[in-house]
N, C-alpha and C positions, 0 to 999 in steps of 0.2 A: 604199219610195218611191225610185225610181232617179233619177239626174240626167239632164237632157235631153242629147241628143247634142251640142248646141251651147250655149255659155253665152249668157245674156242680154246684149245690148248696150243701153246707154241710148239711143243714137240710131242712125239708119241710117248705114252706112258712107259715106265720101266718094263712092265709086263709085255706091252706090245713090241717094244724095241728089240726084245730077245727074238721075236719071230720075224722081224723085218729083214729081207734079203735084197729088196729092190725099192727104189724110190721112183715114183711117177710124178713129174712136174707138169701140170696141166692147166694153163690159163684157159678159161672157158667163158669169160665175161663178154657180154654183147657190147663191144666198143671197138671201133675201127681207128686206125692210125694213132694208137696210144703207145706204140713202142713194144707191143707184145712180142713180136719176132725178135726185136733187138734184145729184149730181156732174155729170151731163150738162148740167143747167141752168146750173151754175157755169161750165163750159167754154163753153157757148153765150154767156153773158154776157161772158166774157173776149173771145171772138172778136168779138162785136158792138162792144165798146169799143175793140177793136184795128183795126176797119175791115175785117175779113175775112169774106167771105160764107161761110155755113154752112147745111147742110140737116140737119134732124132727121128720122129715120125711126122711127116708133113701131111696133114689131113685136109689142107686147103688146096684143092686141085685147080682153083681159079687163079690165084695169085702165085702159088708155088714159090713163096719167098724163101723158105728153108732149102728147097731143092735148088734154087738159084744160087744160094750161098754155098751149099754142100751138095754137089751133084750125086754123091754116093748115097744120100739118105733115102729112106723108104717113103714112097708116096702111097698113101692109103686114103683115097677120097672119102670125105664125110659129107653127106647131104641130109641124111635122116637117121632117126634113132637106131634102126636095125643095122646100120653100117658099123656100129660099135661092136657087133658080135665078133668080127674078124680081129679087131684090136684086142678084145678081152681074151681071145683064144691064144694069142701069142705074146701078150705083155708079160713082163717080169723076167725076160731072158737076160737082160743087162742090169748091172748094178743101178744105173740111173737111166730112165727113159724120159725124153723131152717131147711133149706133144704140142703141135702147132695147129689148133683148130681154126676154122673159118670164123670171121667176125659175125656178129648177129646170129649166133647158133646156140645160145644158152639153153633155150627150151628143149630143142631136139637132143642136145647132149644130156641134159638131166632126165629126159624121157628114156634115153638109152641106158643111163646108169640105173634107173629104177627097173626097167624091163628085164635087164640081165642081172639084177641084184649085184651091182658092182661091189658093194661092201663085202658080200660073201666071197666073191671072186678074189678080191684083194687079200682078204684074211686067209683064204686057202693057199694063195700063191706067195704069201709073205711080202706083199706090196704095201707100202705106205704112200698115201696120196698127199701131195703138196699143191695147193692152189694159190697162185699169185692173184691178188685182188688189186686192181688199178684204181687209185684214189682220185677218180675223175668227178668233176661237178656235174657232168651230163646226167640228166634224169634217167635215161635208159641204162647207162652204166651203173648207176646207183641201185636201180630196181633189180637189175640182173645180178648184181653182187649180193643183194639180200636174198634172192631166190637160191643162189648157189650155196650160201652159208646155211640157210634153212634146210636144204636138201642133203647136205654132205657133212654137217657139223659133228656127226657121231663117228666119222671115220677119216676125216681129213685134217690137215694142218694148213695154216694160211700165212702168207707173207704179204704185207701191204707195199705196193710199189708206187712211189711218186716219180713223175716224169715232167718236171716243170717246163721243159722245152716243148711238150706236146699238149699239156692241159693244166688247168688250175685245179686245186684240191681243197680249197677252204671250206666249201659247203659240205663236201664229203666228210671232212675231219670234224665238222661241227654237228654231224648227224648221228643218229642212233646206230649207224653202221659201226662206228668205232667201239660202241659198247658190245656189239655182236662179235667184234674182233679182238676182244680183250686178250692180251698175251701175245698177239701177233707182232713180230718185229717189222720195222719200216726200212725199206731199202730205197734210196733216192738215186735215180740215174742223173748224174750231173749233165749240164748243158755243154755241148761242143760248140765252138765258135762257128759262125756262118762261113768263114773262110775255110775252115777244115772240112766242113760238110760239103762245100763246093768242090774242094780238092778230091775228096773221096768219090763224088759223083763223076768228076772228070776222069779220074783214074779208072773207074769202072767202065766208062764209055770207051776209053782208049784200049782197055784189055778185053772189051766185048764180053764182060762177065760181071755179075754183081759181086763185088769184092766184099769179103768180111772185113771187119775192122783190123784184124791181125794182118790179113793179106794187103790191105791198103797201106800199111806202114812201109811196105817195100816199094811203093809206087808214088808216094806223095812227097812234096818238099819237106825239108828238115823241120820247120816250125810245126807243120801239121803232124808230122810223124811223132814229134815229142809230145804234142798235145794228146794224140790218140793213145800213146803208151801210158801217159799219166792218167788219162781218163779210164782206161782199162784197169789199171792198178787200183784206182779208187773204187771202182765197181766190184772188183774181185775181193778187196778187203771187206766190204760190207757183206758179201755172200759168205766169205770165210768166217766172219763173226757169228753167222747163223747157219753154219755148215750142217748142223743136225737136221735142218729142214730140207737139205739138198742131196744128202747121201744116206745110204742105209746104215752105215756104221762110220762114225767120225774117225775111228782109228785107221780108216783107209786113206785119209787125206794126207798127202805129202806135197807141201808147197813151201815156197819161201817168200810169201807176200809180206812186205814190210809196210808198216804204217807210214802214210804220207806225212812229212813234218808240217807243223802249223805254218801258215803263210806269214803270220805276224810274229815279230820278236817277242819273247816272253817278258822282257823288261823294257820299259820305256827308256829312250835315250835322252839324256839331258844335253841340250844344245851347248851349254856352257862348259861341259866336261870334254868337249871335242877339241 
């Protein structure tokens, strides 16, 4: 595994950032059931709470996960490299655009990026690309991550996503991939309890709709509702700390996310003082 020709930078350069009018968030790693669509939903929630317009493009016409959550989103089926032509013609119209590609499609996506000179399109349209990299130990996921970084390192930013409920990441974090991702922040999706996950699934079946996490808070019992809200806030805080990777201009962000207080008391309590 060779290093890319240019090191990852956590944000666009000052010169680049003056030209950026839109952010494209595009997970494109060959890995299934990693929480990719969940991460997109979390970013969408953050943007909505921050008062920033965003568009979701569902490119997976087999599972249609985003379409199930948000019926109003655009469905733009992606099967091969040439399908990206339609996307590149219309991308950049919203301040932030969230892409949900099919799993196991890395090679075709990168072929399309090369065939249409995506870097030139993004530069002309004022789009800055952010690619979430999921820190999975799976060999296919690690290999596709390396391919993505090597192919896009000159014009993309990266964020490392940990999702301990879905996969382990120790091998990934001990590999040379972390050197390739120098400067990239880490966002960890906390675990939801099995009880709350079951309540969300039951509520979705009862409503005959795949409920988003926000929608689920209106249909689950109080304990699950409180856990989901706390979970959403913890995720939004992490995105907010790295908002320069998710919006074209950080001055657009308007939210009131507060830091979650530490679970443990700051000072130990002496039993004999009670």
